[in-house]
N, C-alpha and C positions, 0 to 999 in steps of 0.2 A: 610375885603376883599380888600378894596381900597389900604390900606397901603402895604399889602403883594404884590399885583400885581405891584404897582409902584416901590417898592424896586427891584423886579426882572427885571422889564422893563428897569430901568435906570442903570443897570449894563451894560453899552454900550459896546458891544463886539468890541475889537480892530480888530477882524477879518473882520468886516464890511468895513474896509477901505482898498482900494487897495494899494498894495505896490508901492512905488515911487522909481525912480532910484537915487534920490538925497540922498547922504550919511547923511546929516543932518536930513532929514525926517526919514530915517531908524533908525538912532540912537535914535530919539525921540520915535519911535514905540517900540524899544527894551526897553527903559526906562519905557514906559507904561506897557509893559508885566511884568516888575519887580516892578510895583507899585510905581515907582519913578515919581510921576505925576508932581511935580514942575519942576524937571529937564527936563522932557519930553517937557513941555510947552516951556522952554527956547530954546530947539533945534528946535521945530516947528516954533517958531517966527524967529529964525535965518534963517530957510529955507524960510520963507515968505519974508524976505528981498531981496532974489534973485528971488522968485516966488510969487509976490504979489497977483496973481489971482488964486492961487491953493486952490480951495474950499475943497479938501480933507484935507489939513492941518488945515483949519479953523474948519472943523468938528472934526478933531482929538483933537484940543485944547478944543473944547466944551466938547468932551467926557472925557477928563482929568479933566476938572472942575466938571463934573457930579460925577466922582469918588471921588472928594474932597468935594462933597456936596455943592459946590459953584454954585448954580443953576442960579442965576442972571447972573453971568459971562458966564456960559455955554450958556444961551439964547443969550447973546450978540454975541457970535461967530457963533452960528447956524444962526442967522439973517444976519450976515455979509456974510456967505457963500451963502445965498439965494440972497442977494443984488448983489453979484458978478456974480452969475449964477442962473437965475430964473428957469432953467431946471434941477436943482440939487435935485434929488429925496431924497438923504440921508439928505440933509439940511432940507427939509420939514418933513421927518419922525422924525428926531431928535427934531426939534422945536415942532412938534406935541406931542412928549413924554413930553416935558417940559410944554406945555399947560395943559396936563393931570395932571401933578404934581401940577400945580397951580389951578387945578379944573376948568379950562376953557375948558370944554368938547366940546362946539360947535366949538371953534377955533381949538382945537386939531383934531376933526373929519375932518374939512375942509383941514387942512394941510396934514393929512394922506391920504385922498382921492386924493389930488393933487399929493402926492408922488407916489401913485399907478398908477395914470394916466400917470406919467412920466416913471415909472418902475413897471410893473405889477408883477415883481418877487421880490419886496422888502419885505422880510419876516418880518423885524422889524416893518414895517407899519401894516401888518396884525395882528401881536401880540399886538401892541398898540391899534389898533381898537377893538380887542377882549376885552382888558381891559376896554375900554370906554363903550362898550355895556354891559358887565357883571356887571360893577359897576353902570349901569343905569337900572338894572333889565331887560335887554334884553339878557338873558342868551343864548337863542337859536341862536340869531344872533352872539353872541360872539363866540360860538363854531363853527359856520360856518366859521369865520375868521381863527380859528385854522386849520380847515380842508383845507381851501384854501392855507394856508401857507405850509401845509404838501404836498399838490399837487405840489407846486413849488419844495419842497425838503423834501422827506420823512425822511431824516436823519438830519433835523434841530433840534439840541438839545434844543435850547432856546424855541421852540414851546412846546415840551414835558414838559420842566421845568415850563413854565407858566401855561399850562393846569393842571399839577399836583398841582400847587398852588391853583387853583380853586377847584379841587377835595378835597384837604386838608381842605380848608375853609368850605366845605360842609360835612366834616367828612367822606368822601368816601375814606377810607384809602387804600383799595385794588386798586382802580383805580389810586390813587395818587402814590402808590408804583409801579404800572405797568409802568406809564409814567416816573418816575424818574429812574427806572431800565433801561429804554430805553436810557435815557441820559447817563447813565454810560456805557452802551454798545457802544454808539457812541463816548463818550469822557471819556475813563477810567482813564485819568490822570488829570482830573479837580477837584480840591478840593471842590468847591462849590456843586458839584453833590452829593458827599458823605455827606457833611454837611446837605444838604436838605433831603436826605434819612434818616440820623440820626435824624433829627427833626421830620419826620413822625413817626419813631419808638418811639421817646420820647413821642409824643402825644398818641401813642398806649400803652404807659407804658411798652414798651419792651426795658428797659434801657440797658441791656447787648448788644443788637444789635445796639442800638443807640450809645453806647460808642465805639463799634468797628468801626462804620462809622466815628465818630468824630476823632478817632485815625488815621484813614486812611487819612482824610482830612488834618490833621496836618502833617502827613508824607509827603504829597504832597506840602503843603504850610506852612512850620514851622515858618514863620514870620508874620502870620495873627493874630493880637491881638484879634480880635473878636472871632476867633475859640477857642482860649484858654479860653476866658471868657465864651463862651457857654458850653464848656466842664466842666469848673468849676461849672457852675450852675447845670449841670447834675450830677456831683460828689456830690453836695449838696443834690439833690433829692435822691441819692443812699446812703446818710449818711456817705460818705467818706469825712469828714470835712477837714482833713489835705490836701488832694489833691485838694479839692475845693479852699481852701485859696491859695495854691501854684499856681494853674492855673489862678485864678482871678488876683493875684498880677502880674504874668508874663504878662497876657493880658493887664493890665493897663500900664505896662512898655513899651510895644510895641505900645499901642494906648491909651494915657492918657485920651482922650475924652470919653472913655467908662466907666470911673470910676463913674462919676456922674449918668449916666443912670442906672447903676446896683448896686448902693451903698447899697441898702437894702439886696441884696443877699450876698454881702461881709460881712456886719454887722452880718447877721444871721450865716454865716459860721464861722466867728471868735468867736461869742458868743457860739455856740454849740461845737466848738473845745475846748474852755476853760472849758466847763462843762464836756466834755468827759475826759479831762486830769486831 
């Protein structure tokens, strides 16, 4: 449960950062949207040379480091944003999410409550508090946080995604599907929504439906190596070993770091393909 929730929570949405009039900042945001995180950080830092107290830029750099899984660096920039402006709600909610990742739940809760004190409409803070409570066996309190987030914005897709993750963890597939279908209704062009629904279908052993969603996810984001790897693993389950090997190898080409994590699936697909041939 904890790992699933944290993965979802730390996909920090770039939409949480207000647009800036500075062209360097906006170029950095565009690069983040295209998953060019190293380049985006370069532009944000150039922006900070002219605007050294812009907490939005510090938070954006932190978000880029989160996407790169460089969590210590991310924490450094979230803390800088708070040092510059102690009334910075996004800084506290982002640092709170990092504390949760580091399993420092007491510190995480303090930061998130502070974030909501500064901005009672901070949906990310409610979602992260929900994760803290649910992973601390306070499920009812966690769902209350989801409800409060939806009171702020009934169309907040990230709330439905995280709640669906909880339902999936509890094998409540129908409720999980209901929530992820809502995210697709809200954001029909977001690849991760289809990937998540495909994962639910996979766990339900509805492999054809799962494949259809993985295909849609890759149609929307054809440069995501992890999506290819996950589809390759699904092909393996469906005993299509040739396509499994092709997807896994292409996924590794796009994201070499995934090879070590999924090496057993690749070895199995290659071995079974040789037997079949």
